C-alpha positions as CSV (number, residue, x, y, z in Angstrom):
1,X,53.9,62.7,142.2
2,X,56.7,61.6,144.3
3,X,57.9,63.8,147.0
4,X,61.0,63.6,149.7
5,X,59.3,64.1,153.2
6,X,60.8,66.5,155.6
7,X,61.6,70.4,155.8
8,X,64.6,72.6,154.6
9,X,64.9,70.8,151.5
10,X,64.4,71.8,147.8
11,X,63.1,69.4,145.4
12,X,65.5,69.2,142.2
13,X,66.3,67.6,138.9
14,X,69.0,65.0,138.3
15,X,71.2,67.7,136.7
16,X,71.2,69.7,139.7
17,X,72.4,66.6,141.6
18,X,75.4,66.2,139.3
19,X,76.2,69.8,139.4
20,X,76.7,69.8,143.2
21,X,80.2,70.3,144.7
22,X,81.9,67.5,146.6
23,X,84.0,68.4,149.9
24,X,87.7,67.7,149.8
25,X,88.4,64.5,152.2
26,X,90.0,64.7,155.3
27,X,92.0,62.2,157.0
28,X,89.2,60.8,158.8
29,X,86.1,61.8,156.4
30,X,86.1,60.7,152.7
31,X,82.8,62.1,151.1
32,X,81.7,61.2,147.6
33,X,79.7,62.8,145.0
34,X,75.9,62.9,145.3
35,X,75.9,62.3,141.6
36,X,77.9,59.1,141.8
37,X,75.2,57.8,144.2
38,X,72.5,58.8,141.7
39,X,74.2,57.1,138.8
40,X,75.0,53.9,140.6
41,X,71.2,53.6,141.7
42,X,70.0,53.9,138.0
43,X,72.7,51.5,136.8
44,X,71.5,48.9,139.5
45,X,68.0,49.5,138.3
46,X,68.7,49.0,134.7
47,X,70.9,45.9,135.5
48,X,67.9,44.5,137.3
49,X,65.8,44.8,134.6
50,X,63.3,47.5,136.1
51,X,61.7,50.2,134.6
52,X,61.7,53.7,136.4
53,X,57.9,54.9,136.6
54,X,58.5,58.0,138.5
55,X,61.5,59.6,140.6
56,X,62.0,62.6,143.0
57,X,65.2,64.1,144.2
58,X,65.9,66.7,146.8
59,X,68.9,68.6,148.4
60,X,69.3,70.2,151.9
61,X,71.7,72.1,154.0
62,X,73.0,74.1,151.1
63,X,73.5,70.8,148.9
64,X,75.4,69.0,151.8
65,X,72.5,66.4,151.8
66,X,70.9,64.5,149.1
67,X,67.6,62.4,149.0
68,X,66.2,60.4,146.4
69,X,63.3,58.0,145.6
70,X,62.2,55.8,142.8
71,X,59.0,54.1,141.8
72,X,59.7,50.9,139.7
73,X,57.4,48.8,137.5
74,X,56.9,45.5,139.1
75,X,58.0,42.3,137.4
76,X,54.9,40.7,138.6
77,X,52.4,40.6,135.3
78,X,49.1,40.1,137.2
79,X,49.2,43.3,139.5
80,X,48.9,47.1,139.2
81,X,48.5,47.3,143.0
82,X,51.9,48.1,144.0
83,X,55.3,48.9,142.6
84,X,58.8,48.6,144.1
85,X,60.1,51.4,145.8
86,X,63.7,52.5,146.2
87,X,65.2,55.3,148.3
88,X,68.7,56.7,148.7
89,X,70.8,59.5,150.6
90,X,74.2,60.8,151.0
91,X,75.7,63.5,152.9
92,X,78.8,65.8,153.1
93,X,78.4,67.1,156.5
94,X,78.6,63.6,158.6
95,X,75.1,64.1,159.6
96,X,74.2,60.6,158.1
97,X,75.7,57.7,156.3
98,X,75.4,57.0,152.6
99,X,72.4,54.3,151.9
100,X,69.9,52.7,149.8
101,X,66.7,51.0,151.1
102,X,64.0,49.2,148.9
103,X,60.9,47.2,149.3
104,X,57.2,47.4,149.2
105,X,57.1,50.6,151.5
106,X,60.1,52.7,152.0
107,X,60.6,56.0,154.1
108,X,63.1,58.8,152.9
109,X,63.1,61.8,155.3
110,X,65.5,64.8,155.8
111,X,65.0,64.1,159.5
112,X,66.9,61.0,158.9
113,X,64.1,58.5,158.9
114,X,65.4,55.9,156.3
115,X,63.8,52.5,156.1
116,X,62.4,49.8,153.9
117,X,62.1,46.0,153.6
118,X,65.9,46.0,152.8
119,X,68.4,48.6,154.1
120,X,72.1,49.5,153.7
121,X,74.1,52.4,155.1
122,X,77.7,53.0,155.2
123,X,79.8,55.8,156.6
124,X,82.2,58.0,154.4
125,X,85.5,56.2,155.6
126,X,88.7,55.6,153.5
127,X,86.9,52.5,151.7
128,X,83.3,53.8,152.2
129,X,82.6,54.5,148.8
130,X,83.7,50.8,147.5
131,X,81.8,49.4,150.6
132,X,78.9,51.5,149.7
133,X,78.7,50.4,146.0
134,X,79.1,46.7,146.9
135,X,76.4,47.2,149.7
136,X,73.8,48.8,147.5
137,X,74.3,46.0,144.8
138,X,73.7,43.3,147.5
139,X,70.9,45.1,148.8
140,X,69.2,45.9,145.5
141,X,69.5,42.4,144.3
142,X,67.1,41.1,147.1
143,X,64.3,43.2,145.6
144,X,63.4,40.5,142.9
145,X,62.5,38.3,146.0
146,X,59.7,40.5,146.8
147,X,58.4,40.4,143.4
148,X,58.6,36.5,143.5
149,X,56.9,36.5,146.8
150,X,54.0,38.6,145.5
151,X,53.5,36.3,142.6
152,X,53.3,33.4,144.4
153,X,51.0,35.2,146.8
154,X,48.9,36.2,144.0
155,X,48.4,32.7,142.8
156,X,47.5,31.4,146.3
157,X,45.0,34.2,146.6
158,X,43.3,33.0,143.4
159,X,43.0,29.6,144.8
160,X,41.3,30.4,148.2
161,X,37.4,30.6,148.0
162,X,35.8,33.4,149.7
163,X,31.9,32.6,149.3
164,X,30.1,33.8,152.4
165,X,29.2,37.6,152.0
166,X,28.5,37.9,155.7
167,X,32.2,37.0,156.2
168,X,33.3,39.5,153.7
169,X,31.1,42.2,155.4
170,X,32.8,41.4,158.7
171,X,36.1,41.8,157.3
172,X,35.5,44.9,155.7
173,X,34.0,46.4,158.7
174,X,37.1,45.1,160.9
175,X,39.4,46.8,158.4
176,X,37.7,50.1,159.0
177,X,37.9,49.4,162.7
178,X,41.7,48.9,162.6
179,X,42.4,52.0,160.5
180,X,43.4,49.9,157.5
181,X,40.7,51.7,155.4
182,X,39.0,55.0,155.7
183,X,35.4,54.4,157.2
184,X,34.1,56.2,154.3
185,X,35.3,53.6,151.9
186,X,33.7,50.7,153.4
187,X,30.5,51.0,151.1
188,X,32.6,51.3,148.2
189,X,34.7,48.4,148.9
190,X,31.5,46.1,149.6
191,X,29.8,47.5,146.3
192,X,33.0,46.5,144.4
193,X,33.0,43.2,145.9
194,X,29.2,42.6,145.0
195,X,29.6,44.1,141.4
196,X,33.3,44.1,140.3
197,X,34.2,46.9,138.0
198,X,36.7,44.3,136.1
199,X,35.4,40.8,134.9
200,X,38.6,39.3,136.0
201,X,37.4,39.7,139.7
202,X,34.0,38.1,139.5
203,X,35.2,34.7,140.9
204,X,34.6,34.5,144.5
205,X,38.3,34.4,145.7
206,X,40.3,36.0,148.1
207,X,42.2,37.9,145.2
208,X,38.8,39.3,144.0
209,X,38.3,40.7,147.6
210,X,41.8,42.0,147.7
211,X,41.2,43.8,144.6
212,X,37.9,45.3,145.8
213,X,40.0,47.2,148.3
214,X,42.7,48.2,145.6
215,X,40.3,49.4,143.1
216,X,38.6,51.9,145.6
217,X,42.1,53.2,146.7
218,X,43.0,53.7,143.1
219,X,39.7,55.7,142.5
220,X,40.7,57.9,145.5
221,X,44.0,59.2,143.6
222,X,46.2,58.4,146.6
223,X,49.8,58.7,146.3
224,X,51.7,55.4,145.3
225,X,53.5,55.6,148.8
226,X,49.9,55.7,150.6
227,X,48.8,52.9,148.5
228,X,52.0,50.8,149.1
229,X,51.7,51.4,152.7
230,X,47.9,50.8,153.1
231,X,48.4,47.6,150.8
232,X,51.0,46.4,153.3
233,X,48.9,46.7,156.3
234,X,45.9,45.2,154.3
235,X,48.3,42.2,153.5
236,X,49.5,41.7,157.0
237,X,45.7,41.4,158.1
238,X,44.8,38.9,155.5
239,X,47.7,36.7,156.5
240,X,46.4,37.0,160.1
241,X,42.8,36.1,158.8
242,X,43.5,33.4,156.5
243,X,46.8,32.0,158.2
244,X,46.1,28.4,157.7
245,X,45.5,28.8,154.1
246,X,48.7,30.9,153.6
247,X,51.0,29.1,156.0
248,X,53.2,27.7,153.2
249,X,54.1,30.9,151.9
250,X,57.7,32.1,152.7
251,X,57.7,35.6,152.9
252,X,61.1,37.7,152.2
253,X,60.0,40.7,153.7
254,X,61.5,40.5,157.1
255,X,63.5,43.7,157.6
256,X,67.0,43.1,156.7
257,X,69.6,45.9,157.5
258,X,73.5,46.5,157.4
259,X,73.9,49.7,159.1
260,X,76.7,52.0,160.1
261,X,75.0,55.4,161.0
262,X,76.8,58.5,162.2
263,X,76.5,58.8,166.2
264,X,78.4,61.9,166.4
């Protein structure tokens, strides 16, 4: 179950977001409805042909702040190990700019932590609403690039042989040593490698090794956000370990931000 992080917030339904009041604009501050941000986000999700698997919404400071998160179904047919994540936020009290963030792992918190692979924020200025809509659309269009990259990465993983069990054992133990996996899961990952639950992963390839980790993670009933975070860390270590074989993959996952946060 998705949950917005932070204190002094209450988790609500979309109808509660649409029912919130929007303050009257001043000469320098032009707030817009929380519901308009929610509606625009879901329109972008639909227009990009993504399916919403799960969502969470929260209000804080007597409904002056709004936070939302979405877990989407990936366009990559061969993977169930990750789902794209989208986060949104808005305020009526000048504590934070409106924004959207998306990627493999996103953070949305009432303490103003707000990050992902691609992030856009904009103040509530005279033209802020139009600029926010344009910025959200531009940011969200980058999400399919992550899907494309992961699809290419999976195809590459399937071509990289991993045949020495001693190397696999060393890799698993080093993952535990780097806190990429819990020490009490090492045996499970090792056993999954030796005797895969799914026939699709009996080939001795890097893809099968990755799925030894993700299968054990799935059995632990971790949250989607934890799985996304841990998968990202694991992928970084895999890239480091098999750097020569993966050198031709062009990753779009460098942080890209267009920020204009409040400083007052």
